[in-house]
Backbone bond lengths (Angstrom), bond angles and torsions (degrees), N, CA, C in turn:
res aa  C-N    CA-C-N  psi(-1)  N-CA   C-N-CA  omega(-1)  CA-C   N-CA-C  phi
1 I - - - 1.463 - - 1.524 109.90 -
2 N 1.324 117.46 -43.18 1.461 120.34 -179.36 1.521 112.05 -63.50
3 S 1.316 118.06 -38.22 1.464 119.60 179.46 1.528 110.97 -67.80
4 T 1.331 117.31 -34.94 1.463 121.20 176.42 1.522 110.48 -66.16
5 I 1.321 116.51 -44.43 1.468 120.60 178.38 1.525 110.41 -63.37
6 D 1.317 118.54 -42.89 1.468 121.98 177.45 1.530 110.65 -59.76
7 Y 1.321 115.87 -45.05 1.470 120.74 179.59 1.530 110.40 -60.62
8 L 1.337 117.48 -48.19 1.458 121.46 -179.24 1.522 112.16 -64.08
9 E 1.329 117.83 -39.32 1.463 120.71 178.27 1.517 111.60 -62.28
10 K 1.328 116.92 -33.27 1.468 120.87 179.32 1.525 111.47 -78.57
11 K 1.328 118.11 -38.32 1.466 121.38 -172.45 1.535 114.50 -90.25
12 L 1.308 118.44 -33.64 1.466 120.00 -175.48 1.520 114.54 -62.32
13 P 1.333 120.96 -39.74 1.468 117.90 178.10 1.523 113.31 -57.34
14 S 1.312 118.47 -38.59 1.466 119.78 -179.89 1.520 111.09 -72.51
15 V 1.313 118.11 -31.09 1.462 120.99 176.20 1.526 109.53 -66.23
16 K 1.331 117.25 -44.67 1.456 121.29 -179.62 1.527 111.57 -61.44
17 E 1.309 118.24 -39.13 1.462 121.49 -178.36 1.521 112.25 -65.65
18 S 1.314 118.48 -31.27 1.462 120.33 -177.20 1.529 112.43 -102.21
19 Y 1.308 118.27 9.39 1.462 122.45 -175.99 1.524 111.12 -80.82
20 D 1.314 116.57 131.63 1.460 122.75 172.42 1.517 108.11 -112.85
21 E 1.321 115.71 141.28 1.460 119.50 177.97 1.522 109.48 -60.26
22 P 1.314 117.39 137.99 1.462 120.15 179.84 1.526 112.29 -74.50
23 I 1.300 114.31 168.44 1.456 123.16 175.75 1.520 106.59 -110.47
24 H 1.326 116.61 127.30 1.462 121.40 -178.20 1.523 109.76 -112.07
25 N 1.320 116.23 133.48 1.457 121.60 174.97 1.521 109.06 -92.04
26 I 1.319 115.66 136.79 1.463 121.95 177.29 1.524 106.96 -125.02
27 S 1.319 116.50 133.57 1.467 120.80 -176.79 1.517 111.48 -120.95
28 G 1.312 115.01 139.52 1.461 121.65 176.43 1.513 112.19 102.69
29 Y 1.319 115.63 133.78 1.461 121.18 -175.31 1.526 112.24 -55.65
30 E 1.321 118.21 -47.79 1.463 120.82 -177.25 1.527 111.64 -62.56
31 K 1.318 117.44 -42.57 1.468 120.84 178.48 1.524 110.59 -66.70
32 N 1.325 116.64 -37.75 1.469 120.44 178.22 1.523 110.66 -64.06
33 I 1.325 116.66 -44.54 1.469 120.89 178.09 1.525 110.29 -63.07
34 E 1.319 116.47 -41.46 1.472 120.39 178.46 1.531 111.17 -59.08
35 K 1.341 117.37 -44.39 1.469 121.06 179.42 1.528 110.40 -66.40
36 L 1.321 117.74 -42.57 1.459 121.28 178.59 1.531 111.06 -60.16
37 K 1.316 116.68 -44.52 1.467 120.24 178.14 1.525 110.82 -61.45
38 E 1.320 116.48 -42.65 1.470 120.72 179.03 1.530 111.40 -60.20
39 V 1.324 116.07 -46.29 1.469 120.17 -179.06 1.523 110.20 -64.93
40 I 1.332 117.53 -44.98 1.467 120.93 179.22 1.531 110.36 -60.76
41 N 1.326 117.01 -44.31 1.470 121.10 -179.16 1.523 112.72 -64.33
42 N 1.334 117.37 -25.32 1.466 121.08 -179.86 1.527 113.42 -94.71
43 T 1.321 117.57 -3.22 1.461 121.10 -179.17 1.524 110.12 -68.88
44 K 1.331 114.85 134.09 1.469 120.67 -177.68 1.525 113.26 -103.14
45 K 1.360 117.88 -41.07 1.463 120.29 -170.01 1.522 114.52 -121.80
46 S 1.341 117.74 -50.10 1.465 118.78 -172.87 1.516 111.49 -143.00
47 L 1.342 113.45 150.71 1.447 121.24 -179.84 1.523 108.42 -141.41
48 Y 1.329 115.87 121.47 1.463 122.44 172.93 1.516 106.44 -107.56
49 L 1.341 116.71 137.33 1.450 119.31 -171.26 1.517 110.88 -149.46
50 E 1.340 116.18 135.16 1.460 122.15 166.44 1.514 105.44 -118.95
51 I 1.343 115.63 125.01 1.464 118.94 -168.83 1.527 111.12 -154.04
52 W 1.321 116.13 148.15 1.457 122.35 173.94 1.526 108.56 -81.29
53 S 1.326 116.82 152.66 1.468 121.21 -175.33 1.531 112.38 -59.80
54 A 1.314 118.71 -38.97 1.475 120.95 179.79 1.527 110.99 -62.65
55 D 1.309 117.13 -40.39 1.467 120.59 -179.70 1.522 110.96 -74.35
56 F 1.327 116.43 -32.82 1.459 119.70 175.31 1.522 110.02 -58.79
57 K 1.337 116.09 -43.75 1.467 119.77 -179.19 1.525 110.74 -60.30
58 T 1.326 117.40 -36.09 1.460 121.64 178.70 1.529 111.35 -67.26
59 L 1.343 116.96 -32.19 1.467 122.20 -177.05 1.529 113.05 -103.05
60 E 1.322 116.76 3.22 1.460 120.86 -171.69 1.535 112.96 -58.45
61 Q 1.304 118.03 -41.08 1.468 121.01 -178.97 1.530 110.69 -61.65
62 E 1.323 117.72 -44.07 1.467 121.54 179.35 1.523 110.91 -67.66
63 L 1.331 117.26 -38.94 1.462 121.15 178.90 1.527 110.92 -66.58
64 E 1.323 117.12 -41.30 1.467 120.09 176.95 1.525 110.80 -63.05
65 A 1.327 117.08 -41.32 1.467 120.61 178.82 1.524 110.54 -63.69
66 A 1.336 117.24 -40.37 1.471 121.05 177.70 1.524 109.76 -63.61
67 Y 1.311 117.15 -44.94 1.464 121.40 178.69 1.532 110.70 -60.02
68 D 1.322 115.67 -42.91 1.474 120.38 178.31 1.525 111.94 -64.67
69 R 1.342 117.58 -27.03 1.478 121.45 176.62 1.526 111.69 -78.15
70 G 1.323 117.47 -6.05 1.455 121.08 -179.94 1.513 114.34 97.34
71 V 1.338 116.96 11.60 1.459 120.41 177.60 1.528 108.40 -71.74
72 E 1.342 116.02 131.89 1.467 121.27 175.43 1.527 107.49 -80.02
73 I 1.331 116.79 122.74 1.463 121.79 -174.87 1.526 109.41 -119.13
74 K 1.338 115.15 130.17 1.466 122.31 176.38 1.520 107.46 -127.52
75 I 1.337 115.56 128.25 1.463 121.00 -170.44 1.523 111.28 -129.46
76 V 1.333 115.50 137.70 1.454 122.63 162.01 1.522 104.26 -103.46
77 G 1.335 116.37 115.82 1.455 121.61 -175.70 1.517 111.89 -106.48
78 Y 1.333 116.12 130.83 1.462 122.81 -178.41 1.524 111.38 -106.70
79 D 1.331 115.66 157.74 1.458 123.83 168.11 1.526 112.40 65.17
80 N 1.316 115.78 71.87 1.468 121.55 178.01 1.522 112.13 54.20
81 F 1.292 115.35 42.19 1.461 121.67 -178.36 1.518 109.34 -61.42
82 Q 1.305 116.81 127.86 1.462 121.79 -179.89 1.523 110.25 -88.23
83 Q 1.315 115.18 144.90 1.465 120.29 177.19 1.521 109.26 -59.56
84 T 1.302 116.10 140.95 1.457 121.92 179.36 1.525 107.91 -137.56
85 M 1.280 116.91 167.82 1.464 121.04 -176.03 1.529 111.97 -99.59
86 V 1.312 118.72 24.63 1.464 119.62 -175.98 1.526 113.81 -102.51
87 G 1.314 118.71 11.22 1.452 118.44 177.20 1.512 113.01 149.18
88 L 1.324 114.62 -166.58 1.458 122.38 178.67 1.525 109.06 -79.67
89 I 1.336 116.81 128.80 1.459 120.25 -174.65 1.524 110.36 -129.13
90 Y 1.335 114.40 132.30 1.456 122.31 171.00 1.515 107.31 -113.94
91 R 1.324 116.52 126.38 1.466 120.46 179.55 1.514 109.65 -88.35
92 H 1.325 115.71 131.60 1.461 122.88 178.22 1.522 107.47 -105.18
93 E 1.307 116.83 122.19 1.467 121.20 -172.55 1.525 114.74 -88.71
94 D 1.322 120.01 -9.90 1.466 121.90 -174.24 1.523 113.63 -97.50
95 A 1.304 117.74 30.35 1.464 121.13 -173.53 1.522 113.10 -60.41
96 K 1.307 117.99 -47.02 1.475 120.54 -176.30 1.529 110.93 -61.85
97 D 1.344 117.08 -42.92 1.464 119.95 179.01 1.518 111.34 -64.14
98 I 1.320 116.82 -43.63 1.464 120.81 -179.22 1.522 110.18 -65.15
99 E 1.325 116.60 -44.99 1.465 120.88 179.85 1.529 110.75 -59.15
100 K 1.316 116.08 -41.38 1.471 120.97 179.00 1.528 110.46 -66.88
101 Q 1.323 117.59 -44.23 1.461 121.84 -176.57 1.518 113.54 -67.35
102 V 1.324 117.73 -35.98 1.467 119.95 -176.88 1.518 112.72 -100.71
103 G 1.328 117.35 -3.42 1.451 120.07 176.29 1.513 114.51 77.86
104 G 1.315 117.84 29.58 1.453 120.64 177.41 1.507 112.18 157.92
105 R 1.329 114.38 179.31 1.458 120.71 178.69 1.524 108.95 -86.20
106 L 1.316 115.05 134.23 1.463 120.77 178.71 1.517 110.72 -94.38
107 I 1.315 115.76 154.02 1.457 122.71 173.88 1.517 107.43 -133.88
108 Y 1.321 116.24 135.01 1.465 122.09 173.33 1.521 106.32 -133.15
109 L 1.319 116.94 120.46 1.449 120.79 -179.40 1.519 108.91 -134.73
110 L 1.324 116.20 131.00 1.462 122.53 177.21 1.526 108.06 -126.74
111 S 1.323 115.77 122.60 1.452 122.10 -178.19 1.520 110.32 -112.20
112 D 1.333 115.56 124.66 1.465 122.80 175.54 1.531 113.29 50.81
113 Y 1.308 117.00 30.46 1.472 124.63 176.64 1.522 114.06 63.08
114 V 1.343 118.78 10.48 1.463 119.76 -177.43 1.525 114.88 -132.69
115 E 1.318 118.21 -15.56 1.466 120.14 -176.38 1.521 108.63 -124.33
116 A 1.331 116.43 132.20 1.452 120.43 -173.99 1.530 111.40 -132.68
117 V 1.328 114.36 144.55 1.460 122.68 171.23 1.520 105.93 -134.09
118 F 1.334 116.87 127.79 1.454 118.64 179.61 1.521 110.60 -156.77
119 G 1.337 114.97 153.20 1.461 121.10 178.55 1.514 111.03 146.01
120 R 1.339 114.96 -160.39 1.461 121.47 176.70 1.526 107.45 -89.13
121 I 1.318 116.19 111.60 1.462 120.64 -169.67 1.524 113.13 -62.61
122 E 1.330 118.29 -30.51 1.465 119.63 -178.47 1.524 112.31 -74.16
123 S 1.325 117.03 -21.67 1.467 118.69 -173.86 1.521 113.29 -124.79
124 N 1.321 118.07 -71.99 1.465 121.19 -173.83 1.516 111.41 -132.85
125 V 1.334 114.72 134.34 1.457 120.74 172.20 1.519 108.69 -127.53
126 V 1.318 114.32 165.85 1.456 122.51 175.93 1.522 107.07 -113.82
127 W 1.318 116.47 138.01 1.460 121.92 174.60 1.521 108.05 -124.07
128 T 1.324 116.49 134.09 1.459 120.37 179.34 1.517 111.00 -155.63
129 K 1.315 114.89 158.65 1.460 122.22 169.07 1.525 109.63 -115.05
130 N 1.311 116.44 20.77 1.456 122.01 177.48 1.534 108.06 -70.01
131 V 1.327 117.20 117.64 1.465 120.92 -173.75 1.523 112.82 -66.65
132 D 1.322 117.92 -29.13 1.467 119.73 178.34 1.526 110.98 -69.38
133 I 1.311 116.93 -40.64 1.461 120.18 176.30 1.525 109.97 -67.85
134 A 1.327 116.71 -39.94 1.464 120.43 177.10 1.528 110.76 -59.40
135 Y 1.324 116.72 -40.86 1.467 120.92 178.69 1.532 110.98 -62.24
136 V 1.314 116.79 -45.04 1.470 120.87 179.71 1.528 110.08 -63.19
137 L 1.322 116.90 -41.19 1.460 120.21 179.87 1.532 111.29 -65.08
138 K 1.330 117.37 -39.41 1.465 119.89 177.02 1.530 110.46 -63.12
139 A 1.323 116.57 -43.13 1.464 120.08 178.48 1.529 110.34 -62.18
140 F 1.323 117.11 -42.49 1.467 121.88 179.99 1.529 110.72 -60.59
141 I 1.327 116.43 -52.27 1.468 120.20 -178.24 1.526 110.61 -64.75
142 S 1.320 117.60 -42.39 1.467 121.25 179.05 1.523 110.94 -60.73
143 H 1.326 117.46 -42.60 1.458 119.75 179.96 1.528 111.57 -66.97
144 D 1.319 118.23 -35.82 1.462 119.48 173.32 1.525 109.91 -60.59
145 M 1.321 116.60 -41.90 1.463 120.24 179.15 1.521 111.63 -64.74
146 Y 1.327 116.68 -41.47 1.469 120.14 177.36 1.531 110.05 -57.67
147 L 1.335 115.87 -50.26 1.466 120.31 -177.56 1.522 111.97 -64.17
148 L 1.313 116.52 -40.31 1.464 119.02 179.07 1.522 111.35 -65.87
149 D 1.322 117.66 -39.37 1.458 120.90 178.52 1.527 110.35 -64.08
150 V 1.317 116.94 -47.01 1.472 121.17 179.19 1.526 110.17 -63.02
151 S 1.337 117.43 -41.65 1.467 121.47 179.73 1.519 111.67 -62.37
152 Q 1.322 116.73 -38.04 1.457 120.36 -179.61 1.528 111.75 -72.91
153 R 1.321 117.31 -31.78 1.464 120.77 -177.09 1.530 113.53 -85.63
154 F 1.338 117.08 -28.30 1.465 120.75 -174.44 1.530 111.99 -132.23
155 P 1.325 118.87 53.74 1.468 119.75 -174.86 1.529 113.97 -63.36
156 E 1.298 117.52 -41.64 1.469 119.82 -177.27 1.530 111.99 -69.68
157 Q 1.326 116.92 -40.57 1.460 120.32 178.84 1.535 110.56 -63.60
158 L 1.305 116.77 -42.02 1.468 120.18 -179.98 1.525 111.25 -67.78
159 K 1.324 116.71 -38.86 1.466 120.32 177.10 1.525 110.28 -62.72
160 Y 1.319 117.23 -39.63 1.462 121.85 178.07 1.533 110.79 -61.97
161 F 1.325 117.25 -47.25 1.465 121.06 -176.29 1.530 113.28 -76.77
162 Y 1.336 117.17 -38.35 1.465 119.96 -171.11 1.519 114.92 -114.24
163 G 1.317 117.74 -5.13 1.457 120.74 -178.21 1.522 110.66 84.18
164 P 1.337 115.39 172.28 1.463 118.47 179.14 1.531 110.19 -61.85
165 D 1.317 115.62 140.58 1.478 122.20 179.47 1.528 112.94 54.24
166 F 1.332 117.22 30.67 1.477 122.54 176.82 1.535 112.97 58.80
167 V 1.310 117.89 28.82 1.461 121.00 -172.67 1.536 112.59 -55.93
168 R 1.334 118.39 -41.98 1.470 119.98 -178.60 1.529 111.19 -69.69
169 L 1.307 117.39 -36.28 1.460 120.17 176.99 1.529 110.48 -68.28
170 K 1.319 117.42 -42.01 1.463 121.48 178.50 1.524 111.68 -63.61
171 E 1.338 116.63 -39.17 1.469 120.23 176.92 1.526 110.90 -63.67
172 K 1.305 116.00 -37.72 1.461 121.38 -179.53 1.528 111.75 -66.95
173 I 1.321 117.56 -36.55 1.459 121.73 -171.96 1.521 113.51 -99.61
174 S 1.337 118.10 -37.54 1.464 121.53 -170.92 1.511 113.64 -69.22
175 D 1.316 113.22 152.18 1.456 122.67 175.13 1.525 107.28 -107.78
176 N 1.317 117.52 114.23 1.457 121.02 -176.84 1.523 112.76 -63.73
177 K 1.315 117.84 -19.63 1.460 121.13 -177.62 1.524 112.26 -84.76
178 S 1.317 117.68 -11.82 1.459 122.03 -177.69 1.524 110.57 -71.63
179 S 1.326 116.62 143.97 1.465 120.09 175.48 1.528 110.29 -72.65
180 Y 1.328 117.01 -21.87 1.459 122.00 175.77 1.505 107.00 -108.59
181 N 1.312 116.15 91.10 1.453 122.00 -176.87 1.521 109.42 -98.80
182 L 1.314 117.31 124.26 1.459 121.48 -176.98 1.522 113.58 -79.11
183 R 1.310 117.23 -10.92 1.460 118.19 -179.78 1.514 110.91 -77.58
184 G 1.313 115.12 142.42 1.468 120.61 179.87 1.496 112.29 -78.28
């Protein structure tokens, strides 16, 4: 027993230093909603979220409770998202096209900059506390917010430079061979 304990005391510190949080797949709408509610209920400081209006309604009670606890909430809302009193909201107008292109409604949730849930909410999502993935998700959601804010403030200028629905920008960036094509 002592030799096993000695071995573990020597080896475990190096294992802990190189350990990355795993990524867990969750399948099924009900299980996905259950995980989302759990993460929202455990959020202490901040919540970044991209969500369709139907799914927001399912999570609205938990989001309101988080807001009442003082959690800072920032949302990109899809599909005729209605204004709500739970935080800063940017409305995304291309929900139907995105839903069609990716085969379902997407969810992106970042809690306290360390816990993330994202994927197709009706089928499969990923849950992790991997800080590197959380960082990428925050950058993704923040950049969507930046673009939506600029689009709302300068619609005519953007239409002039990029064409209707950003067609010239999408042509410049998109890969036609991708199964997830951003062009309309």
